[in-house]
C-alpha positions as a LaTeX table, in Angstrom:
\begin{tabular}{lrrr}
\hline
Residue & $x$ (\AA) & $y$ (\AA) & $z$ (\AA) \\
\hline
Met1 & $-16.25$ & $-178.16$ & $-90.81$ \\
Arg2 & $-14.08$ & $-179.78$ & $-88.17$ \\
Gly3 & $-12.07$ & $-177.62$ & $-85.74$ \\
Gln4 & $-8.28$ & $-177.82$ & $-85.73$ \\
Glu5 & $-6.63$ & $-178.94$ & $-82.51$ \\
Ile6 & $-3.35$ & $-177.89$ & $-80.92$ \\
Ser7 & $-2.18$ & $-180.27$ & $-78.22$ \\
Lys8 & 0.89 & $-180.18$ & $-76.01$ \\
Thr9 & 2.55 & $-183.07$ & $-74.24$ \\
Val10 & 1.42 & $-182.87$ & $-70.61$ \\
Pro11 & 0.19 & $-185.41$ & $-68.08$ \\
Glu12 & $-3.09$ & $-186.98$ & $-69.20$ \\
Asp13 & $-5.05$ & $-185.43$ & $-66.33$ \\
Met14 & $-3.80$ & $-181.96$ & $-67.33$ \\
Ala15 & $-4.07$ & $-182.19$ & $-71.12$ \\
Leu16 & $-4.36$ & $-178.86$ & $-72.91$ \\
Thr17 & $-6.51$ & $-178.82$ & $-76.00$ \\
Ile18 & $-7.24$ & $-175.77$ & $-78.13$ \\
Val19 & $-9.84$ & $-176.18$ & $-80.86$ \\
Phe20 & $-10.79$ & $-173.61$ & $-83.50$ \\
Glu21 & $-14.43$ & $-174.02$ & $-84.48$ \\
Pro22 & $-16.58$ & $-172.10$ & $-86.95$ \\
Gly23 & $-18.38$ & $-169.17$ & $-85.34$ \\
Ala24 & $-21.79$ & $-167.72$ & $-86.15$ \\
Lys25 & $-20.84$ & $-164.13$ & $-87.01$ \\
Gly26 & $-20.18$ & $-164.73$ & $-90.68$ \\
Pro27 & $-17.95$ & $-166.52$ & $-93.17$ \\
Gly28 & $-14.51$ & $-167.22$ & $-91.73$ \\
Asp29 & $-15.54$ & $-166.47$ & $-88.13$ \\
Met30 & $-13.72$ & $-168.83$ & $-85.77$ \\
Lys31 & $-14.24$ & $-169.50$ & $-82.07$ \\
Val32 & $-11.35$ & $-170.50$ & $-79.84$ \\
Ile33 & $-12.30$ & $-173.37$ & $-77.53$ \\
Trp34 & $-9.77$ & $-174.11$ & $-74.75$ \\
Asn35 & $-10.40$ & $-177.38$ & $-72.93$ \\
Gly36 & $-14.06$ & $-177.20$ & $-73.88$ \\
Ile37 & $-14.60$ & $-173.53$ & $-72.91$ \\
Gln38 & $-14.92$ & $-170.67$ & $-75.39$ \\
Val39 & $-12.21$ & $-168.05$ & $-74.84$ \\
Thr40 & $-13.44$ & $-164.44$ & $-74.80$ \\
Phe41 & $-11.59$ & $-161.17$ & $-75.38$ \\
Met42 & $-11.81$ & $-160.54$ & $-71.64$ \\
Asp43 & $-10.21$ & $-163.92$ & $-70.93$ \\
Met44 & $-7.38$ & $-163.17$ & $-73.35$ \\
Ala45 & $-6.90$ & $-159.67$ & $-71.94$ \\
Glu46 & $-6.56$ & $-161.07$ & $-68.42$ \\
Ile47 & $-4.10$ & $-163.75$ & $-69.57$ \\
Val48 & $-1.97$ & $-161.28$ & $-71.55$ \\
Asn49 & $-2.07$ & $-158.74$ & $-68.71$ \\
Gln50 & $-0.84$ & $-161.31$ & $-66.18$ \\
Leu51 & 1.86 & $-162.59$ & $-68.55$ \\
Cys52 & 3.07 & $-159.01$ & $-69.13$ \\
Lys53 & 3.16 & $-158.30$ & $-65.39$ \\
Asn54 & 5.21 & $-161.45$ & $-64.88$ \\
Glu55 & 7.62 & $-160.49$ & $-67.69$ \\
Asp56 & 7.99 & $-157.04$ & $-66.05$ \\
Ile57 & 9.03 & $-158.79$ & $-62.83$ \\
Ile58 & 11.49 & $-161.29$ & $-64.29$ \\
Tyr59 & 12.84 & $-158.95$ & $-67.02$ \\
Pro60 & 12.55 & $-155.48$ & $-65.41$ \\
Lys61 & 12.92 & $-152.22$ & $-67.28$ \\
Pro62 & 15.06 & $-150.35$ & $-68.16$ \\
Lys63 & 17.63 & $-153.12$ & $-68.59$ \\
Tyr64 & 15.09 & $-155.41$ & $-70.30$ \\
Arg65 & 11.82 & $-154.91$ & $-72.19$ \\
Gly66 & 9.60 & $-156.80$ & $-69.76$ \\
Gly67 & 6.01 & $-157.25$ & $-70.85$ \\
Gln68 & 6.52 & $-154.97$ & $-73.84$ \\
Met69 & 8.49 & $-157.79$ & $-75.47$ \\
Leu70 & 5.42 & $-160.05$ & $-75.27$ \\
Ile71 & 3.27 & $-157.30$ & $-76.81$ \\
Asp72 & 5.86 & $-156.78$ & $-79.57$ \\
Phe73 & 5.98 & $-160.54$ & $-80.22$ \\
Met74 & 2.20 & $-160.75$ & $-80.47$ \\
Gln75 & 2.08 & $-157.71$ & $-82.79$ \\
Glu76 & 4.70 & $-159.24$ & $-85.07$ \\
Val77 & 2.82 & $-162.56$ & $-85.20$ \\
Tyr78 & $-0.40$ & $-160.69$ & $-86.00$ \\
Asp79 & 1.28 & $-158.59$ & $-88.72$ \\
Asn80 & 2.87 & $-161.72$ & $-90.23$ \\
Gly81 & $-0.29$ & $-163.84$ & $-90.05$ \\
Glu82 & 1.40 & $-166.82$ & $-88.40$ \\
Ile83 & 4.11 & $-167.86$ & $-85.98$ \\
Thr84 & 7.32 & $-168.49$ & $-87.91$ \\
Asp85 & 10.67 & $-169.90$ & $-86.91$ \\
Asp86 & 12.25 & $-166.51$ & $-87.72$ \\
Ile87 & 9.95 & $-164.71$ & $-85.31$ \\
Cys88 & 10.53 & $-167.33$ & $-82.62$ \\
Gln89 & 14.29 & $-167.07$ & $-83.04$ \\
Arg90 & 14.14 & $-163.26$ & $-82.87$ \\
Tyr91 & 12.39 & $-163.56$ & $-79.51$ \\
Arg92 & 14.51 & $-166.55$ & $-78.45$ \\
Leu93 & 11.46 & $-168.83$ & $-78.51$ \\
Gly94 & 12.48 & $-171.21$ & $-81.30$ \\
Lys95 & 12.75 & $-174.26$ & $-79.07$ \\
Tyr96 & 9.24 & $-173.64$ & $-77.74$ \\
Lys97 & 7.34 & $-173.42$ & $-81.02$ \\
Pro98 & 4.82 & $-176.27$ & $-81.15$ \\
Asn99 & 5.03 & $-178.14$ & $-84.45$ \\
Ala100 & 1.24 & $-178.46$ & $-84.56$ \\
Leu101 & 0.58 & $-174.71$ & $-84.83$ \\
Thr102 & $-0.84$ & $-173.81$ & $-88.20$ \\
Lys103 & $-2.22$ & $-170.71$ & $-89.83$ \\
Ile104 & $-6.01$ & $-170.59$ & $-89.88$ \\
Ser105 & $-7.34$ & $-168.66$ & $-92.85$ \\
\hline
\end{tabular}
């Protein structure tokens, strides 16, 4: 089974490639490989934590939702099973949705 790739347009020397490869923990298990390195829960937690902290700075509470908006977005994507245009529009992210993103099932 070949992994699916998500690429963004960036300078060649900074290309971002995310590949989903079959894991070893059972049927349907998928590993996330980011530029050749497997991403762990700890990696994702650190990334999400830093993104939330940044959102708290640029969109401070109580006027804005800060990092909670990112958490809400991620929860909605999880509950829905994929990133949709409706979700992106609700979070004002429609213009940023990569066309290559697909649901992995």
